[in-house]
VEXSE-252855 format. One line per 5 residues: their letters; for each residue x, y, z of C-alpha. Coordinates in Angstrom, 2 decimals, decimal comma. Example, Ala and Ser with C-alpha at 12.3 -4.5 7.8 and 13.67 -1.06 7.14 Angstrom:
! VEXSE-252855
as) 12,30 -4,50 7,80; 13,67 -1,06 7,14
//
This chain:
! VEXSE-252855
matas) 97,96 55,98 109,31; 99,08 59,21 107,45; 102,71 59,12 106,67; 104,94 62,03 107,49; 105,63 62,63 103,74
sdlle) 104,80 65,90 103,82; 105,99 69,06 106,56; 102,81 69,94 107,46; 102,11 66,70 109,13; 102,45 67,16 112,97
lkdge) 102,64 64,23 115,50; 100,14 64,55 118,09; 99,24 61,51 120,15; 100,78 58,73 118,04; 99,02 60,03 115,07
yvnnk) 99,81 62,48 112,33; 97,53 65,59 112,20; 97,34 67,36 108,39; 97,83 71,30 109,01; 97,50 72,16 105,86
aalst) 93,78 73,56 106,34; 94,82 75,36 109,18; 97,98 77,01 107,47; 95,05 77,57 104,51; 93,35 79,89 106,50
lisvf) 96,06 81,29 108,45; 97,59 83,09 105,44; 93,89 84,69 104,20; 94,73 86,92 107,13; 97,97 87,17 105,74
ffwgf) 95,92 88,75 102,61; 93,67 91,20 104,22; 97,05 92,85 105,89; 98,48 93,78 102,57; 95,06 94,40 101,02
iaagn) 93,74 96,71 103,76; 97,28 98,44 104,39; 97,27 99,44 100,80; 94,47 101,90 101,73; 96,92 104,61 103,32
gvfip) 97,98 105,44 99,71; 94,70 106,89 98,48; 94,23 108,35 102,31; 97,53 110,35 102,43; 96,72 112,70 99,78
fckny) 93,12 113,15 100,67; 94,14 113,91 104,29; 96,91 116,41 102,80; 94,60 118,27 100,58; 91,19 118,21 102,65
fhldq) 92,93 118,95 106,15; 95,44 121,95 104,61; 98,45 119,82 106,09; 102,29 120,16 104,97; 104,07 116,92 104,03
fqsql) 105,47 116,15 106,76; 101,69 116,45 108,58; 100,22 114,01 106,37; 103,08 111,30 106,50; 101,68 110,80 110,32
vdyaf) 99,43 108,79 108,89; 102,20 106,46 108,18; 103,88 107,42 111,22; 101,11 105,92 113,15; 101,11 102,69 111,72
yvayy) 104,32 102,28 112,71; 104,12 103,65 116,22; 101,49 101,23 117,10; 102,98 98,22 116,42; 105,59 98,93 118,61
igall) 103,72 100,27 121,66; 101,12 97,27 120,97; 103,47 94,52 121,07; 104,98 96,38 124,19; 101,46 96,85 125,92
lylfg) 100,96 92,98 125,23; 104,07 92,03 126,96; 103,34 94,81 129,84; 100,45 93,44 130,62; 101,40 90,01 130,52
tlqnk) 104,44 90,53 132,68; 101,78 92,00 135,28; 99,80 89,09 135,17; 102,68 86,63 135,37; 101,47 85,12 131,93
dlvgs) 101,80 84,82 128,51; 98,85 86,37 127,02; 98,82 85,26 123,81; 100,00 81,47 124,69; 97,58 81,47 126,91
wgykk) 94,73 82,82 124,64; 96,10 80,19 122,10; 97,77 81,63 118,79; 94,15 81,40 117,11; 92,14 83,50 119,64
sivyg) 94,91 85,91 119,87; 94,39 86,52 116,05; 90,25 86,66 116,45; 90,67 89,68 118,77; 93,34 91,19 117,00
llfsa) 91,10 91,54 114,18; 88,30 92,58 115,96; 89,89 95,12 117,89; 91,39 96,18 114,16; 87,46 96,76 113,48
igava) 86,51 98,66 116,37; 89,51 101,29 114,89; 87,88 101,04 111,64; 84,56 102,54 113,52; 86,37 104,77 114,90
mivav) 87,82 106,13 111,89; 84,38 106,51 110,60; 83,36 108,39 113,54; 86,48 110,42 113,07; 85,67 111,51 109,26
yantf) 82,44 112,69 110,38; 83,74 114,46 113,31; 85,95 116,19 110,51; 89,15 115,91 112,27; 92,41 114,65 111,46
agmlv) 93,54 113,65 115,06; 90,58 111,35 115,47; 91,38 109,71 111,92; 94,98 109,34 113,66; 93,52 107,48 116,56
glfvv) 91,45 105,27 114,26; 94,41 103,95 112,50; 96,26 103,75 115,51; 93,56 101,39 116,76; 93,51 99,68 113,50
algfs) 97,76 98,94 113,69; 97,50 98,05 117,59; 94,89 95,21 116,19; 97,71 94,20 113,46; 100,21 93,98 116,24
lqqta) 98,59 91,33 118,04; 97,56 89,78 114,83; 101,35 89,25 113,96; 102,60 88,49 117,15; 100,62 85,25 117,14
aqpfa) 100,50 84,62 113,48; 104,27 84,39 113,18; 104,83 81,57 115,81; 101,69 79,98 114,66; 102,74 79,69 110,97
islgd) 106,62 78,52 112,25; 104,25 75,80 114,73; 102,18 74,43 111,77; 104,76 71,81 110,63; 108,47 70,77 110,32
pktat) 110,89 73,54 111,51; 112,93 73,13 108,84; 110,49 74,42 106,48; 109,44 76,82 108,77; 110,90 79,87 106,67
grvnl) 108,97 78,69 103,57; 105,54 78,81 105,46; 106,20 82,13 106,66; 107,21 83,17 103,17; 103,94 81,98 101,86
gggin) 102,26 84,06 104,10; 104,36 87,03 102,85; 103,56 86,42 99,12; 99,73 86,33 100,26; 100,39 89,53 101,82
sfgtm) 102,29 91,15 98,70; 99,90 89,95 96,51; 97,47 92,16 98,58; 99,91 94,78 98,92; 99,62 94,92 95,22
igpiv) 96,19 94,39 93,99; 94,80 96,65 97,15; 95,66 100,28 95,56; 93,81 99,08 92,58; 90,75 97,54 93,65
vslll) 90,43 100,29 96,35; 90,91 102,86 93,36; 88,32 100,71 91,42; 85,88 100,92 94,07; 85,87 104,62 95,09
fgtaa) 86,76 106,23 91,22; 85,59 103,69 88,81; 89,69 103,43 86,96; 92,35 101,23 88,28; 95,03 104,67 87,93
aseeq) 93,48 107,23 89,57; 95,53 110,69 89,43; 96,86 112,42 92,19; 93,81 115,07 91,47; 91,20 112,37 91,86
kkslg) 92,36 111,35 95,26; 92,95 114,70 96,54; 89,06 115,32 95,21; 88,17 111,81 97,52; 85,28 112,75 99,55
ldnvs) 84,50 112,63 103,15; 81,50 109,86 102,16; 84,11 108,20 100,13; 86,13 107,50 102,95; 83,31 106,08 104,99
flyag) 82,45 104,12 102,45; 86,17 102,69 102,24; 86,43 101,99 106,25; 83,05 100,36 105,98; 84,18 97,91 103,76
vgalf) 87,54 97,41 105,81; 86,07 96,81 109,31; 83,71 94,29 107,42; 86,59 92,85 106,36; 87,93 92,45 109,36
igaal) 85,23 91,21 110,81; 84,62 88,78 108,23; 88,04 87,55 108,68; 87,62 86,89 112,06; 84,89 84,60 111,66
lfgls) 86,28 82,76 108,96; 89,17 82,06 111,45; 87,36 81,99 114,71; 84,95 79,47 113,42; 87,06 77,45 111,27
knvpa) 87,63 73,79 112,89; 90,84 72,95 110,75; 92,70 76,11 112,63; 93,97 74,50 116,17; 94,08 76,36 119,43
gknee) 97,80 76,69 119,08; 98,00 77,25 123,09; 101,39 77,49 125,28; 100,19 76,97 129,33; 103,74 77,17 130,12
tpeks) 104,44 80,15 132,58; 107,15 82,26 131,70; 109,77 83,23 134,51; 109,59 86,83 135,75; 111,22 89,03 133,27
skals) 111,40 92,32 135,27; 114,58 93,67 134,05; 113,47 92,97 130,38; 110,34 95,27 130,49; 112,49 97,88 132,55
allii) 115,26 97,90 129,81; 112,10 98,45 127,07; 110,35 101,20 129,03; 113,34 103,39 129,18; 114,51 102,59 125,70
tgllv) 110,83 104,04 125,40; 111,17 106,86 127,30; 114,58 108,06 125,77; 112,87 107,09 122,39; 110,22 109,71 122,85
vmfvp) 112,87 112,46 124,67; 114,53 111,97 120,94; 111,23 112,17 118,82; 109,98 115,25 120,48; 112,67 117,94 119,20
vfksy) 112,05 116,54 115,71; 108,37 117,25 115,96; 108,87 120,41 117,73; 110,93 121,60 114,80; 108,24 122,00 112,46
igvsd) 106,80 124,37 114,32; 107,09 127,92 113,23; 108,94 126,55 110,05; 109,04 129,25 107,36; 109,44 129,12 103,71
nmddl) 111,66 132,39 103,90; 114,29 130,31 105,48; 117,79 130,80 103,79; 119,50 127,77 102,69; 122,12 128,02 105,37
ekkal) 119,21 128,15 108,17; 117,62 125,17 106,42; 120,68 123,19 106,37; 120,74 124,16 109,99; 117,55 122,88 110,72
eayrm) 118,28 119,62 109,23; 121,18 118,83 111,06; 119,50 119,47 114,05; 116,74 116,96 113,10; 119,02 114,27 111,91
kwlfg) 121,07 114,61 115,41; 118,31 113,59 117,25; 117,31 110,86 114,89; 120,73 109,74 115,27; 120,26 109,90 118,73
alavv) 116,88 107,50 118,67; 118,63 105,23 116,34; 121,53 104,95 118,94; 119,09 104,61 121,79; 117,58 101,15 119,91
vlgll) 121,16 99,80 119,16; 123,37 100,05 122,50; 119,75 99,61 124,58; 119,52 96,86 122,89; 122,99 95,69 123,45
fsnfs) 123,41 96,80 126,62; 120,33 94,59 127,79; 121,75 91,31 126,17; 125,39 92,13 127,77; 123,76 92,37 131,07
aqkns) 121,96 88,94 130,45; 124,98 87,37 130,12; 125,92 88,26 133,27; 123,37 87,30 134,99; 120,04 86,21 132,94
egwga) 117,63 86,11 135,75; 114,78 88,31 135,18; 115,68 89,23 131,35; 113,34 86,63 129,88; 114,01 85,94 126,26
mkypq) 116,09 88,85 126,34; 119,02 86,22 127,59; 119,14 84,71 124,24; 121,66 86,65 122,30; 120,05 85,24 119,21
lvlgm) 116,68 86,80 119,80; 118,42 90,38 120,74; 120,74 90,62 117,38; 117,67 89,40 115,68; 115,50 92,28 117,04
lgift) 118,23 94,73 115,86; 117,98 92,51 112,26; 114,18 93,10 112,29; 114,63 96,57 113,02; 117,15 96,95 110,13
yvgve) 115,41 94,91 107,49; 111,93 97,08 107,96; 113,94 100,02 107,93; 116,21 99,43 105,01; 113,02 97,56 103,05
vtiqs) 110,76 100,95 103,92; 113,59 103,48 103,02; 114,58 102,44 99,72; 111,44 102,71 98,32; 110,43 105,91 100,27
nlgsl) 113,20 107,81 99,04; 112,88 106,39 95,44; 110,58 109,16 94,07; 113,13 112,10 94,84; 115,81 109,99 93,57
lelpn) 113,89 109,52 90,41; 113,51 112,75 89,72; 117,23 113,33 89,29; 118,58 114,56 86,02; 121,08 111,74 85,85
mggld) 118,28 108,87 87,21; 115,61 109,74 84,38; 114,43 113,29 85,56; 111,04 111,82 86,11; 107,75 113,71 86,75
askig) 106,34 112,67 89,87; 103,26 111,32 88,22; 105,44 108,81 86,30; 106,85 107,38 89,61; 104,04 104,67 90,10
pyisi) 105,31 101,98 88,18; 108,52 102,13 89,56; 107,15 101,78 92,84; 104,91 98,79 92,10; 107,86 97,11 90,96
ywgsl) 109,83 97,39 94,27; 107,07 96,04 96,49; 105,84 93,74 93,48; 109,89 92,38 93,89; 109,21 91,49 97,71
migrw) 106,13 89,11 95,97; 108,66 87,58 93,48; 110,86 86,59 96,26; 108,27 85,53 98,54; 106,20 83,28 96,24
agsis) 109,70 81,49 95,42; 110,76 81,43 99,18; 107,34 79,84 99,69; 107,48 76,66 97,72; 109,38 74,46 99,93
vfnla) 105,67 74,40 101,67; 104,48 72,51 99,18; 105,47 68,85 98,94; 107,24 68,60 95,60; 109,37 65,88 94,12
egmkk) 112,79 67,30 93,93; 112,73 67,85 90,36; 109,33 69,24 90,61; 110,61 71,96 93,18; 113,73 73,14 90,83
malif) 111,43 73,66 87,94; 109,01 75,65 90,33; 112,20 77,82 91,70; 112,38 78,66 88,18; 108,77 79,46 86,42
vpiia) 107,35 80,82 89,78; 109,45 83,80 89,79; 109,10 84,23 86,32; 105,31 84,18 86,22; 105,20 86,63 89,43
fgiil) 107,02 88,87 87,46; 104,44 88,91 84,65; 101,66 89,16 86,66; 103,41 92,47 88,04; 103,88 93,71 84,62
lvnsi) 99,67 92,67 83,62; 98,52 94,34 86,39; 99,99 97,48 85,68; 99,63 97,34 81,99; 95,90 97,05 82,66
aksdm) 96,47 100,08 85,03; 97,61 101,89 81,85; 100,82 102,00 83,17; 103,89 102,08 80,38; 105,85 98,98 81,40
spfym) 108,52 98,75 78,67; 111,54 100,15 80,49; 111,22 97,05 83,20; 111,37 94,12 80,60; 115,12 94,01 81,29
yivfv) 114,92 93,96 85,16; 114,03 90,09 84,63; 118,05 90,04 84,75; 118,03 91,06 88,21; 114,93 88,20 88,36
aiqia) 117,25 85,62 87,07; 120,15 86,26 89,62; 117,30 85,95 92,18; 116,78 82,53 90,79; 120,09 81,25 91,29
affis) 120,28 82,68 94,82; 117,44 80,29 95,56; 119,56 77,50 94,31; 122,35 78,22 95,85; 120,80 79,08 99,16
qdkpa) 119,13 75,82 99,44; 116,30 76,79 101,43; 118,74 77,10 104,67; 117,76 80,24 106,72; 120,62 81,31 107,82
kslmi) 122,49 80,89 103,98; 119,41 82,41 102,49; 120,13 85,51 104,45; 123,54 85,55 104,14; 123,05 85,33 100,26
fsllg) 120,59 87,64 99,80; 122,33 90,29 102,43; 125,58 90,47 100,33; 123,38 90,89 96,98; 121,79 93,99 98,64
vgsml) 125,16 95,17 99,54; 126,40 94,70 96,23; 123,12 96,26 94,38; 123,17 99,13 96,19; 126,99 99,77 95,96
lglfs) 126,39 98,97 92,28; 123,74 101,91 92,35; 125,48 104,58 93,83; 128,49 103,82 91,61; 126,14 104,47 88,42
egqla) 123,56 106,30 86,71; 120,27 105,78 84,51; 118,58 102,77 84,31; 120,94 100,86 85,53; 121,40 102,17 88,63
tyafl) 117,58 102,41 89,08; 117,58 98,60 88,49; 120,01 98,07 91,23; 117,82 100,35 93,60; 114,47 98,50 92,66
sgglw) 116,65 95,17 93,17; 116,35 96,19 96,83; 112,78 94,68 97,01; 114,17 91,00 95,69; 116,83 90,47 98,06
csimw) 114,49 92,25 101,38; 111,86 89,85 100,08; 112,84 86,71 102,10; 114,49 88,16 104,99; 111,75 88,68 107,22
pcifs) 110,77 84,91 107,78; 114,15 83,70 107,67; 115,59 86,82 110,53; 112,55 85,79 112,59; 112,59 81,90 112,83
lsvkg) 116,32 82,52 113,39; 115,56 84,50 116,26; 113,07 82,55 118,01; 115,05 79,43 117,28; 115,28 77,56 120,86
lgkyt) 113,73 79,96 122,70; 110,91 77,36 124,01; 108,40 78,90 126,23; 109,60 82,20 125,47; 108,60 82,23 121,96
tqgsa) 105,45 84,26 122,08; 107,75 86,50 124,40; 110,17 86,83 121,73; 107,73 87,46 118,80; 106,32 90,42 120,48
flimm) 110,07 91,61 120,79; 110,74 91,19 117,49; 107,20 92,69 116,49; 108,22 96,11 118,53; 111,10 96,06 116,31
ilggg) 108,96 97,19 113,39; 109,70 100,88 114,55; 112,90 100,68 112,30; 110,33 101,70 109,50; 109,60 104,85 111,77
iippl) 113,54 105,90 112,33; 115,35 104,42 109,32; 113,76 105,91 106,33; 113,50 109,93 108,06; 117,22 109,34 108,72
qgkla) 118,09 108,77 104,97; 115,65 111,49 104,21; 117,60 114,17 106,62; 121,08 112,66 105,29; 119,82 113,18 101,67
diigi) 119,00 116,95 102,67; 122,80 117,42 103,40; 124,83 115,24 100,97; 122,28 114,24 98,16; 119,58 111,41 97,80
hssyw) 121,93 109,64 95,42; 124,54 109,59 98,18; 122,28 108,94 100,81; 121,56 105,43 99,52; 124,76 104,46 101,81
vpvvc) 122,29 103,99 104,46; 120,89 100,60 102,75; 124,40 99,55 102,13; 124,98 99,77 106,15; 121,45 97,81 106,47
fsyla) 122,03 94,84 104,26; 125,82 94,62 106,11; 124,54 94,54 109,36; 121,70 91,90 108,03; 124,69 89,93 106,44
ffafa) 126,46 90,13 109,69; 123,83 88,71 111,37; 123,59 85,75 109,31; 126,87 84,84 110,27; 126,66 85,39 113,63
vkgil) 123,66 83,25 114,48; 124,85 80,65 113,23; 127,92 80,40 116,07; 125,31 81,45 118,71; 122,91 78,51 118,05
rkqgq) 125,65 75,91 117,64; 126,66 77,00 120,72; 123,50 76,41 122,52; 123,10 73,03 120,76; 120,39 73,84 118,18
eve) 120,56 72,36 114,52; 120,63 75,62 112,63; 120,01 74,15 108,66
//
């Protein structure tokens, strides 16, 4: 009989089953998510030029993705509630991921049809369908990765998937540019001149990748079904609360979209400021709807838990706000970075020079996720310590190398290794404990954003870029802490957490509107607030889980 020396050995019917092969197959799907999503970087400038869109309209490409995650998870929960069963649990994690991949393939086909129909709205529908498939895949994949071994190293397995995802995101734009333009460093003019035939070719390849991944995953004998046959209790109150929140979000977003109709370049500064303040008011309203709606739901559930399902667990509700905040801060730091770096006191960079900075930011997430996944491997203690030192340095070197191949000057980033060293120290201090890790990295996020706010030039740039290092391990920490102790509500809770990717559609534009009023540099107080909440969650969740008799770390 095998021994339980590895954290990927699971006891089943008195025998230990090795789940390493299953995890290897699962993380291949994480790679496809990152690689395929990177295609939007090419697609957005094409749509803006080809369909004569303004900046806001072109950003609907990304907006369709964020909204689809929320809607997809909500629909999954809605249909499951109506049928009185956990759909993902009854299908099994394996089949659910396969269904999601095939659904995304349908979206890729819809994209090709829309391209030849020459309709931007149709393309948005196609992208929306692709992301709906992503929503199903991630709802199943996150708890699946957690279940494939020792709960103590669950965050490491999710980190491993995230690291592979980040690698796909980093090389995706380069590979796509090579395929479409014959060069890894396509200029903005080349992207704008992209033809419909090239776009069709791109999404035909995307669809083929989806189908190939579905076959790889579905036909693999190493991947267990991952079924959960337990019937969850009815959660009609939770469903009602989420539908009310959704309705109120629609009410908040409609004025923002309508305010773009009839906007004139001839508006004076006073009119523009009034318009931005109007939009920000409704975006703050959307933020309040999410925060207050979830807190009120949990408050009500504490009084009478019947009908609230997974929402009766405070760690989940606070974790939903955690995922909302985490996705929001991860996206908002990057989304507003281009405008920040154009400021004279931040380097006064031309838009064409900002690409490597964006690459370093997203690469920073890869650095942390690679380091965070070391616990998955059954290394001796000395080897593990060595890996914690050298893996981040190697990952940083790969980022510099890949960008150098793309003919970018990376000399301004050599000293960024100091922040990587701080992250290495943080990994040693956090000891691979999710709550402790989240607390330390959140506080480092707060400190870095404050450093960026009260400094200028390269130091401030490094400080803001390091947000990627601190965000890198947050998703698996928040996710594993949020679903801990949920039992039969785990997949339902997972769906609720996936809904909160919506934070990427609210917090970044909120910071953008705030920047129009107080300045782009000062607007980075928004990430300070976000990191502060994540530190609070890390502190609060330990006490909540202890009260439930759960081992925290």
